[in-house]
N, C-alpha and C positions, 0 to 999 in steps of 0.2 A: 549533407542531411543531419548528420549528428550536430553539426555546428549549429544549424538553424533551430534544431530542437533544443539544444542548450540555451540559446539566446532567448528563445520564447519563455522557458522555464524561468529565467532571471527576470524577464520583465514582468511575469505573473507575480514574482515574489514582491515585487514592488507595489502590487496592486493595493496592499492594505496601509502602505506609508509612502509618501511622496517626499524624496529626499529634498532637503531645503537648505543644504550646506553651502550652496552657491550663493545665497541671498547675503547682502551686504552686511546687515546687522550681525549674522553669525560669522562671517569673515572677520569682522572687527573683533567679536567677542573672542574668537579662538585665538587671534593675534595677542589680544590683551591678557588672555589666561597664559599663553606661551611666555610672555615676558615675566609673569610671575611663577614660573617653574612648572606649569602644567604640561606633561607629556601628552601628545596627541594620542587618544584613546581609541578604540574600535567603534565609538559611538558617533552618530550623524544625527543633527536635527532634522526632523521630518514632520509632515502633517499626516495624520491617522484619521481614517473614517470614523472610528468609534470615540476615541480620546481626544481628538484634536492636536494640539502641537505636543510632541514627544522626542524620544531619543530611539534610534534604531541601531542595530549592532551589524557591523560588516563582517563578523566571524561569528561562528556558532559558539555560545557560552555553555560551558558545563558546570555542574554543581561544584563549589569551592573557588571558582574564578573571581577575580576582582573585576566588578563592573566599571568601577570609576575611583580614582584616588586623587583628591583636590587638595594641593598643597595649603598650608596655613595662610601664606600670603594672598590666596584668592579669597579667603573667607572675610566677611563682614560682621564684625563683632563690636561689642561696646569698646574694646580695646582701639578699634579703627577710629571710633567717634571720638574718643579722648585724645588721640594723637593728631586730630584735625583741629582746625582754628576754632571748632566749638568747645574743645576741651577745656580750656580755661574758664569760660563762662559757665560749663556745667559744674566744675569744681567749687566755684564760687557760689552757686546758687543754692539758698535755703528755703524752705525744706528740699533736701536732695531730690532729684528727679528719679523715676523708676528706669531700669535698664530698657524697657519697652519704648518709654517716652524719647530716650536718648536715641535710640535706633530710628524712631520715626521722624525725629527732628533732622537727624544727619540725612536721611533719604530726601525729605522735602527740601533741605538746603542744596544738596547735590544735584536735585533734578532742576531746581531754580538756576542753579550755576551753569547749566546746559553745556556747551562745548568746553568750558573751563574745567569741568569735572573730571578728575582722573577716573570716576566710576561710570562715565557716560556709556561705554560698551556694555556695561551690565544693565544700566538703568533703561537703555534702549530696547531690552529683550523683555523687560518686565510687562505684564498685562497692564494695560491703560485703564480697565475697569474690571470690579470683581462682582462675583455673585454670592458673597457671604450674606447671611440675613442682616448684617448691619447696613448694606447697600440696598435692601430691598424695599419696595414701596409698601405702605401699611396694608393696601389692598391685596398685595401678593402675600404678606405675612398671614393675613386672615385666613388664607385657604390653607395654612399648615395643620398637620394634626396637632391637638391641644398641648401636649407637653413640649413639643418642639416650638409652637407658637410662642409660649411663655419665655423659652429660653432665646428665641429670636429677638423678642420685644427687650429682653435683658441685655442682649448684645449691642442693640441700637442705643439703649440708654447709656451703657458703658462707654460707647465712644463719644457720644454728646458729653458726658460728664468728664472725660480725658480732656476733651476740648476745651469746656468751660474752666477746668481746674489748671490749665497750661498756659492760659493766655499771658498772664503776667510773665511767666518764665520766656515765652516767645517775644514779648515786649523788650525783655532784658539783652536780646541777642540783636538789637537795633544797630549798634556800632558797626556790625559786621556787613550790613546791607545797605545798599543806596535806596531802595525802595522801601515802603513802608513795611514792617514786619506782618501787619495786619492783612496786607493783600498777599503776602507770601505764604504765610501759615494759617490760611483760612480752613474752614471746616472740610471742604471737600479734598483739600490736600493732605489733611491730617487722616480723614477717613481712608484715602488710596494708601497711605503709608502704614496705617494701622492693619490693614487687610494684606498688605504686602508681607509685613512681619508675621501676622497671624497664620497666613496660609502657607508660607515658603520657608520658614526657617526649620533648620535641623536642630535637633536637641544637642546642646554641647556645654557642659557644666564650666562656670569660669569662677575663680576665687571672687568672694564679695570684696568690693572697693568702697572704702569710706565715702566717696562722693555720690554713690547712688543709695537709693532707698532700700529696704530691707527685701523686696520682692526678689524672687530667685533670678539670677543672671544666667540663663541657660539657652540663649538664641544665638544662631550664626546663620547668615544668609550665605548660600553656597551657589555662586553663578555656575551655570551650565548643568551641575548635579540637579538643580531644582526643576529641570526640564522633565526630569523621570516621573511618569504617571504611576497612579497607584492601582493595584490589583489584589482584591482579597484572596486571591488564589496562589500567589507566589511567596516564597520564603526568602528573606535575605537577613544578612547581618550587617549592621552599621556601626560606625563609632569613630573616634580620633585615634588615630595610631601614634602613640608617643615616640616610637623609633623614626618612622618616616615623617612625623610632623604633618600628617595628612589626615583629612577626613576620608575614610574608605567605606565602600559597600561591596560586599561579597554577596553572590547569588548562591542560594540552596538548590535552585531549579535550573532545568536546561532551556536554552533558548536558541532558537534556529537563526542562521544568517539572514539578515535582511528583515528581521522580525523587529516589533517594538519591544524594548527592554522595560520591563515593569517592575516595580518594588512594592512592598507593603507597607503603608503608613501605620498599620496596627489592625487588630481584629475589630473594626468599627463598623457599627450598624450604619444604616443610609442617614438616619437622623444626625448621627454624630459626624459623619463625612460632610453633610449640607452645613452643618454648624461650624465646624472648624475649617473646612476647605473650599465650601461652595460648590460642591459637585455630588452627584449621586452614581452609585455602581450598580448596573443592572445584575440581577440573578446574585445578588450579594448572599453568601451563605450566613453572614453574621445579622441580616437583617431581621427585624422583628417589628410587630406593631403594639404599641403600648395601650394598655388599659387604664384609664385614671380611676382613682378611688371612688369618685363620684358616680362614674358610669357603673361601677361595681355594685355600688349601695342600692342603685335604682331597683335592683332585682330581687331585693329582700324587703319583706314587711316592715314597715316603721312601727307596726303593733308588737313586734316581736321584743318581750319583756328583756331579753339578754342581748339585745342588738348593741347597746351600749358597750357592754363588757366584751362582747366579740369584737368590736371595732378597736377597742382600746388593747386588747391582746394583739391583734394583728399589727397595731401601731408599734407596741413595746417591743415586739419581735421582728419589726421592719418587713411585714408583708404587705404593706399598702403601696410600695414603691416597686417599680420594675416589674410590673406584671404583664406578661406578653402573649401574643400569639406568633409563632415562628413557622418555619417551614415544616416542622415535625408535629404541629399542632399547638394547644395551649401548653404553656410552661408549667412545670411541676409547681411553681410559685403560685402561679394564677389558680391553678386546681386546688392548692392547699387553701388558699384564701377563700375560695368559694365553699370549701367542706366546712371549714371553721364557721362561716356566715350561715351556712345551712344547717348547722347541728340542731338536733331537736331537743327540747326542754331536758328530757331524761339522759341524753348523751352528752350534754354540756360539760360534765365533770373531765370527760376524756380528751379535752382539746389539745392538751400537751402531746398526746400521742400522735395526734395528726401532724403536728409540726416535725415529727420525726419519720412521717411517712406511712403511719398506720390507717387503716380504713375503719371507721367506728362501726359502718353498717352499709349493707348492699344499698339501702335507700339513699343514704347521704352521698355514697359515690356515683349513684345513678342520677340524683338531683344536681350535683356538681357539673356533671358532663351535659346535662340538658340545658343548665344555665350558662354554660360556656358556649354551647351552640346558638342559644338566643343572642349572647352579646356578640358572637361573631357574626351572626346574620345582621344584626343591627349596625355593626361597622362596616360591613360590606355596603349596606344600602347607603350609609352615610358618605363613604369613599365615592360610590358611583355618583352621588349628588354632586359631591365637590368636582369631580372630573368633567361633569356636565357644565357647571358653573365655569370651569378653567377654559373649555373649548369656546363657550359663549364670549368670554373675556378676551380670548386670544383674537377673536374677529374684531371686537370693538376697539381694543387697546393696542394698536400696532407697537408702541413704545415699550410695552412690557412683555413683548413676545418672548425673549430669552430667559427672562426670569419666571414667566409662566410655565415654560416648556420644563424648566427645572422642577417646579412643584408638581407639574404633571407626571414626569417620570418617577418622583418619590410616592406620589399617591397610586400610581400604576402598579408600582412594585408592591405597595401595601395590599392593593387588592388581589394580586396573584397570592400573596403569603395567606390572607385571610380566606381565599376561596379553597386553597389547599387544607387549611385548619378546618374548615367546614365539611370538606370531604373526609378527612381523618376522624372528625367527631361523629359524622353521619355513621361511618362503619363501626365505630366503637360502641355507639348507641344501639345498633342493630345487634351487635354481638354479644351484649350483655343482658 
C-alpha cells in the first residue's frame, strides 16, 4: 500500500515537467560536456507546461547550493572564435569587427559545417527560430505598446544595419568555404545568430583584444546552463569562479525535487524581457505600463501660459521618461509630473517643492489623481481594443500565431495592471 502511494506521488511530481534526458540530442550534449570536464549534476532537461523547455532537479535544492558549475572549456567566447580557423581572418580584417559579430560569424560557420563542427551537439539543441522583436513581422510590432514598438523597430534596424555593414567582411572569408559566402552568411543566418547571442549569452568580462572593435567583450555562450528559465521571484548569484575556472550559479531559494530550477535574469519588466529575450513572464512583480509624454500632455490645456515652462522643468529634471502604472497604482514619478503640469498660476513658484515630494494644495493633489484615473481608463480601452485586434488576427493569420500569442500575453498583463491601478485610484479619490 505504501509502495503504491509513494509511486503515485512520484508520478504526480512529474506532472509539471516531462523528463527529456533520454532524447538523443541531450544524450549527445551531455556526453560532449563530459568530455570537456562537466560533472553530471542533478539537472535533467525537461518540457514544462508553463515555460517550455527547461531543467528540473533530481534532488531538493537549499539556499546556498550550487545549481550548476560549467567548466571554462564548455563556454563559447571570442577566445573560442580566435582559436578557430576564423581567427587569422578576423585578426587581419580592418576596421576590426565587434566581439558580437565575431560570435555571430562563428555560429553561422559552425552551423554550416554540420557534422564536421566540434560544436554540433550544442548547435543541435539551440532554438531554430526566435521571438525577439528583430524577428517579428511589422504587423505584429504595430500591436506593441508605443515605447516598446519604437525599441522593437530600432532592434530590427540594428540587425539589418549589422548585416549591411558586415557583407565585405563575410566575403573576405571566401577562402575558407567551397560555397559562396553570400549564400552561407545570408540575412536569415545572421538574424538567427544575432538572436542566439542576444538572448542566450551570460555576462563574462574578457580583456580587450586589439583585433576587436572597442565594444565591450562581455559575452559567453554556456551550453546546458542556457536551458535554465527565468522567474522574477527567485534569487540567484552567478559569476565566473577563478579558483575552479568555471561559471557557477548558486541559488538563494529552495527548490523541491523534480521541480523546474529557475534563475532570475534580472529585475526586468515584461517590455524589457520581450525586447531582450523574446518572452513575457506572467504576474511579473516588476511589470508596469508606460505612459508617453505625448499621452500625458493631452490632458492639459494648450492655453496654459506656463505650459511650456512646466514641460521644460519636467524635461530638465528627467520627469518625462519612465512614467508608469504598476501593481501598486500610478508611480510617484507619474503623479509628480501630473502635479507640476496641474499647477495653478499662483502656485507655479513652488514647483521645486513638488519634485521633493511636497503637496502645493489639496486641489492640485486631487486634480493629479483625477487625471491619472482618466489616463488609466483611456489606456484600459486602448489595450482592450488591441486585444480584440489580436484575436481577429489570430484567426486570419495562422503563420503569425506564436508571435501574436506573445503580444497577447504582454497586453493581457498590461490590462491586469491597469485595472488594478484604476481600482486603487478609485479608492483614493473616494477617500480624499
